[in-house]
C-alpha positions, -999 to 999 in steps of 0.1 A, spaced: -352 232 105 -346 197 83 -357 169 103 -328 143 103 -344 114 127 -382 105 126 -400 76 145 -439 67 137 -452 47 166 -421 27 162 -430 -4 182 -407 -36 191 -420 -68 209 -409 -101 212 -436 -129 214 -462 -110 242 -434 -87 257 -436 -53 243 -403 -35 245 -412 -3 227 -446 7 225 -458 35 198 -424 57 202 -428 86 183 -391 108 179 -382 137 159 -346 148 156 -337 179 139 -304 190 126 -274 199 149 -299 189 177 -284 167 207 -310 148 219 -303 129 253 -327 96 255 -334 93 288 -348 60 303 -337 33 330 -316 0 323 -344 -21 300 -368 9 296 -362 5 258 -333 24 252 -311 4 228 -340 -14 215 -352 18 198 -314 24 189 -311 -6 170 -342 4 150 -326 37 142 -297 16 126 -320 -11 110 -301 -37 134 -333 -47 147 -366 -49 127 -398 -32 140 -427 -54 149 -446 -24 132 -441 16 132 -416 37 108 -380 49 111 -370 79 88 -333 90 83 -328 122 64 -364 122 57 -357 85 40 -373 57 50 -347 35 69 -340 0 60 -307 -19 70 -285 -26 37 -294 11 22 -257 23 15 -264 64 11 -279 66 45 -251 40 59 -222 65 50 -237 90 65 -241 77 99 -216 67 125 -226 43 157 -216 27 192 -236 5 202 -240 -13 237 -201 -29 244 -173 -8 216 -163 -36 195 -128 -38 186 -109 -69 176 -90 -75 203 -55 -91 193 -49 -59 169 -36 -23 181 -55 5 183 -41 22 151 -49 -12 132 -82 -12 146 -90 24 130 -66 15 100 -95 -12 92 -121 10 98 -108 40 80 -102 15 50 -139 0 54 -152 34 45 -127 42 17 -109 74 40 -69 78 33 -50 56 59 -30 67 78 -44 105 80 -75 96 89 -66 72 119 -37 103 127 -62 129 132 -92 106 149 -64 96 174 -51 130 183 -89 143 190 -97 113 211 -63 118 231 -54 82 220 -20 88 199 -1 71 230 -22 39 228 -18 34 190 4 4 194 -14 -11 225 -36 -37 215 -76 -29 219 -73 -62 244 -52 -41 271 -70 -8 272 -88 4 301 -124 2 295 -125 40 291 -104 34 266 -121 9 245 -148 31 250 -130 61 232 -116 37 211 -159 26 198 -162 62 197 -128 70 172 -143 43 153 -179 57 151 -168 94 145 -138 83 117 -160 93 85 -171 119 98 -210 113 94 -239 137 98 -252 117 122 -241 102 153 -260 78 174 -244 66 207 -254 40 231 -242 50 268 -208 63 254 -197 75 290 -197 46 303 -162 37 321 -149 75 315 -132 89 343 -147 123 351 -118 142 328 -128 122 299 -170 126 303 -160 160 301 -133 158 272 -163 137 255 -189 160 263 -171 188 249 -163 171 217 -202 162 211 -210 202 217 -183 212 192 -196 182 166 -230 192 171 -228 237 173 -199 239 149 -203 213 120 -243 207 118 -240 167 133 -270 155 148 -263 138 180 -286 111 193 -273 96 231 -289 74 252 -276 77 292 -288 71 322 -265 95 338 -294 122 341 -261 146 357 -243 150 322 -271 147 299 -282 180 320 -248 195 306 -253 177 271 -284 175 253 -303 206 241 -338 179 238 -344 151 263 -366 122 259 -379 105 286 -390 67 281 -401 41 308 -414 4 303 -414 11 266 -432 45 265 -424 74 250 -437 99 285 -424 133 277 -404 152 251 -389 190 258 -361 210 251 -335 221 278 -352 258 277 -387 241 283 -367 224 314 -358 253 326 -391 271 327 -414 242 343 -388 227 369 -400 236 408 -379 263 420 -380 275 459 -362 300 477 -342 283 508 -338 295 542 -318 294 572 -324 313 608 -312 307 638 -348 315 650 -371 294 622 -399 292 644 -403 331 650 -395 333 612 -420 310 596 -442 327 621 -436 361 602 -434 346 564 -469 328 572 -484 361 583 -475 375 552 -490 352 534 -467 331 521 -469 293 521 -436 276 543 -422 243 540 -401 230 565 -371 214 559 -345 204 581 -319 224 606 -338 257 616 -338 257 578 -371 260 554 -385 266 523 -407 290 501 -419 276 467 -440 308 460 -430 325 429 -429 360 445 -402 347 466 -383 331 442 -382 361 417 -376 386 449 -353 369 474 -345 405 485 -379 414 497 -376 383 523 -343 396 534 -358 421 543 -388 416 556 -369 390 582 -343 416 583 -372 440 597 -387 419 622 -349 414 637 -346 377 621 -310 373 612 -305 352 580 -278 324 579 -288 316 546 -309 325 513 -311 305 483 -325 294 450 -327 259 449 -336 245 414 -350 206 407 -324 189 389 -330 166 358 -325 131 379 -352 144 404 -376 159 375 -371 128 357 -377 104 388 -409 128 392 -420 123 356 -418 81 357 -438 83 391 -407 72 410 -399 80 443 -360 87 452 -359 64 476 -377 35 458 -356 40 426 -334 3 429 -367 -13 439 -380 -2 401 -347 -8 388 -352 -46 395 -388 -43 385 -378 -34 351 -352 -55 343 
């Protein structure tokens, strides 16, 4: 599959402080690459280097197989982006902002503008000034400007910030359709991990400027921790029976416990039969899978209860 984005040992430092440290990324055509990290991890700095907005201290950036440098018009025409705050002329209306962008891109006005407003449900705000928009609609306007020329690559920094749940789902489905139906490559940074687990086809985890891990969502399904959760009215007896049968039993709370054993996870019906045979009724039997948030915290080496402390230290 065609490689669209590639960095080789991308490094950015200011004085003695290294913000991005030898990051090597490869993104294929049609992928949605979720770039995950805490605030201050180096996500935005990496994105600015991908767009030629910031010159790397060392390392290289390639787009479509060509070494990227700011000012390359052939590559610029194929890229749409939204970085940090979605910029708009505050005294211009939504239509005027998009019309200006369409003209800069050499697109037909008003057709391109009308199509974009309809796609992002902004038509009702066409004559509203950008300064009067809600944060969520301002974010949509930024996305509309990034998408208006139908780019081959879309690079987005926290695009779902300030969106309500319906807006998040709307943007998620639009990005998935662009990737699957039109082959658009999407590189998206976020700290909203639950959303990334539903959107990205591959993820990269960056922490303190270092790319710790890359994996596909299929990889994640394979390696994430799974356990069988069990609830009974006689937890002590149930645990004794299962321990005697060779299972490792981990107590949780409220007469519940967990079996991390792979056989138990794959065959919960065996556990149910074993306990029923010993006249221990079940109140709960379910498979619990590690979510992306827990996996992310494990990879960066942070306990969930200490997350706020780590965020402060990273700023």
